[in-house]
C-alpha positions in Angstrom: 203.6 95.0 173.3 199.8 95.1 173.2 198.0 94.9 169.9 196.6 98.3 168.9 195.7 97.8 165.2 192.2 96.4 164.7 190.8 94.2 161.9 189.7 96.7 159.3 192.8 98.9 160.0 195.1 95.8 159.5 193.5 94.9 156.2 193.7 98.4 154.9 197.4 98.7 156.0 198.4 95.4 154.4 196.5 96.2 151.2 198.1 99.7 150.9 201.5 98.3 151.8 201.4 95.6 149.2 200.2 98.0 146.6 203.0 100.5 147.3 205.7 97.8 147.4 204.4 96.2 144.2 204.4 99.6 142.5 208.0 100.2 143.7 209.1 96.8 142.5 207.7 97.4 139.1 209.7 100.5 138.6 207.7 103.1 140.5 209.3 105.9 142.5 211.7 105.1 145.2 209.5 106.6 147.9 206.9 103.9 147.2 209.1 101.5 149.3 207.6 103.3 152.3 204.8 100.7 151.8 207.0 98.4 153.9 205.9 100.4 157.0 202.1 99.9 156.8 202.7 96.3 155.6 204.8 95.5 158.7 202.5 97.3 161.1 199.5 95.6 159.7 201.2 92.2 159.8 202.3 92.5 163.4 199.2 94.3 164.6 201.0 97.1 166.4 201.7 100.7 165.3 204.4 102.6 167.3 202.6 106.0 166.5 199.2 105.0 168.0 200.3 105.1 171.7 201.9 108.5 171.1 198.6 109.9 169.9 196.4 107.8 172.2 194.7 105.8 169.5 193.8 102.1 169.5 191.6 100.5 166.8 191.6 97.0 168.4 188.2 96.0 169.7 188.1 96.0 173.5 187.8 92.7 175.3 184.7 92.4 177.3 185.2 91.5 181.0 182.9 88.8 182.5 
């Protein structure tokens, strides 16, 4: 499993995920628990949807 979620993308996913999960935990709507998905994909650095749509936000490694 190659990483396909880059730095800024990861930070945004983790922030949004934490916000939604916190909202759900404090009595928000049940659908806010969907924040677990961006939180997990940001934490592991891999999104299962990105390969399907041909997207990769990880910076490319330069070859010598």
